N, C-alpha and C positions, 0 to 999 in steps of 0.2 A: 476959330479953328483950335482944336485941342493940341496942346504942346506935348511932344514925346519926351519922356524922362530917359536920359541915356543910362545904359547899364554900367555899373561900376565894376572895376576889376576886383575880384575877391582877394587878391594878393597885395596890391598897392593902393587900392582905393580910388584910382584915377578913372575918369569916364572912358568908356569903350565905344568905338564905332560898331555899327551892325556887323561889319565884316570881321572886326577884331573879336567881338563876342562869339561869333560863329566859330572862328578859328580856336578860341579858348575852349569852347564846348567840345570840339573835335579832339583837341589835345587832351582834355580831361578824360574823354571816352577811351582814347588810345592808351592813356596811362592806366586807366582801370583795367583795360584788357590785358596789358602787359603784366600788371601786378597779379591779376588772377592766374595768368599763364605761369608766371614764375612761382606763385604760391602752389599751383597744381604740380609743377615740376619738383618742388621741394617736398610736398606732402606725399606724392605718389610712391616714392621709395619707402617711406614709412608705412604706408598702407600695404604695399607689397610685402614688406618684411613682416608686418603683423599677420598678414594672411598666410605667409609661408610658415610662420611659427604656429598658427592655429592648425594648419594642415599637418605639421609634424606632430603636434600634440595629439591630434585625432588618430594619426597612424600609430603612435605609441600606445594610445589607449586601446585601439583595435588589436594591436600586437599583444598587449597584456591580456586582453579578453581571450584572444585566440590561444595564447599559451595556457591560460587557466582551463579553457575548454579542452584543449588537447591533453592536459594533465588529467582532467576528470575522465575523458574518454579512455585514456591509457589505464587509469585506476579501475574503471569499470571492466575493461577488457581483462585486466589481471585478476579481478575478483571472479569474473565469469570463468576464466581458465582454471582458477583454483577450485571453483565449485564443480566444474566438469571433472577435474582430476579426482576430487573427493568422491563425487558420485560414481565415477568409474571404479574407484578403489572399493567403495562399499558394494557396488554391484558384483565385482569379482569375489569379494568376501562372501556375499550372500549366495552366489552360485556354488560356492564350495560347501555350503550347508545343505544337508539333506532336507527334503520337504517336511518331514516329520519334525525335525529340529526347528525349522522356521515356524511351524505351528506352535511349538513349545515357546518360542520367543514371543509370539503374539499373546499366548496364554500368560506368560510371565508379566509382560507389559500391562495387559488388561488388569491382572490381579493387583499389581502395584498401584496403578492409577485409581482403581476402585478403593483400595485401602486408604490411600492418601486423601481421597475426597470424602469418604463416608464412614471410615472406622471411628472417627471422633464423634460421629452422630449416633453411634451405637450399633451400626450395621455389622454383620458378620460376613466376611468374604473368605471363601475357601477355594484353593486351587487343587484340583484332583490330580494326583501324580500320573505321569504317562504310563499307560499300560493297565491302569486300574479301571474298573468298571464305572461308568458314569460320565457325566458331562465334563467340560474343562474347568469352568469357573462357576461357583454357586454364590449368589449374592442374596443373603437373607436380610430383609429390610425390617428394622425395628423402629417403633414409634412410641413416644411417651405421651400418654394422656394423663395429665396431672402427675400423680406419683407412680402410676403403674406403667411399666414398659411392656410392649407386646410385639410379637412377631406378626407383621401385617401382610407380608407377601414375599415371594421369592422370584428372582430373575436368574435365568441360567444363560451362560455364554458358551457357545461352541466356537472354537478357533480353528480355522482351516487355511493352510497356505496353498493356494491354487490360482492359476491364471485364467481358468475357464470355469464358468458356472455349470453345475450339474443338477438336474432336477432331484436326484436322490438325496441332496443335502436337506431338502425340506422334510423328507421322511425321517431322516436321521435325527434332525433337531426336534421334530414333533414327538418322536418316540422318547426322547429325553424329557420333554415337557410332561408327557404322561407319567414317566417314572417319578419325577419330582412333584407331580400334581400342581403344575403352574402353567398359566397361559402366557407368561411374560418370557418370550424366547428371543434371543439375539444370536445371530451368526456373524462372527467377525472374520472377514475374508477380503482379499483383493479383487475377487471375481464377483460382480453383482449381476443379478438377472436383468434381462431386457436392456433398456437404455439408461439404467441407473448409473449415476456417476459417483456419488459419495454414500448415499443411503437409499434403500429400497424396502418395500413391504411386500412380502411374498407369502400368501396363504397363512397369515397369522404370525409370520416371523419377520422381525426387523433384521435386514441384512445391511451391514455397515462396514466401511473400511476401518482398519485399525486406528487411524487418526481421529475417527469420529465416535469411537466406542464410548468414551466418557460422556460426551454430550447426550448420546442416546440413553445412557444409564441415568443421567439426571432427569430426563423427561419421564422415563418409565417410573423411576422412584417417586417423583412428584405425583404421578397418576395413581400409583399403588396407595400412597398415603391419603390422597383425596377420596378414593373409593372407600377406604377403611373408615374415614370420618363420616362419609355419607351413610354408610351402613350403621354406624353407631347412632347417628341422628334418627334413623328410621326405628331403631330399637327403643329409643327413649320416649 
């Protein structure tokens, strides 16, 4: 018969009976449970404190973000109010100007923009005084081929301040085109025909808002010079 080796006490080294070994295991298990419980009770406040700190930091971050956003919203509101105030001031100022004078403002602005953009290239820009016969702005395009400089085309600009499109504008501008012997006709006005928003083409006339006049001038000038070069090539 196989002899049973008694279990030794881990603390004193003495042999233990079966009952004593069982009691020791239960005592060790109970001790482990109490230690874990006590450790949990000690650690729990630390975890709760760390969690509260994290929550507080998150609230502070959110508060800072909200303050920044609120400040940005207030700044945008202030900018919007200033823009509205300035727009209203300009509107009242513009309402005090006679329609003819507003047309003169368009004419002056177009003239200055054309001079700044094309005078250095050799173009001649002339503003016809109010009351004088003729169109509002005459743009004579000059191009240099080698050493020779030549007048290669003319663009005329009619400037009208009106809120409503009138078909008679076409007849007026076309008559000026016949007078200056040019097909490059531009009408600068706030009122566009049909559903045009910024620029439109009406019976051979480019109709454009004042803000787009320079862009139209660049396109037409490029076309005039391109046609001139094509004609020279045909003659050679």
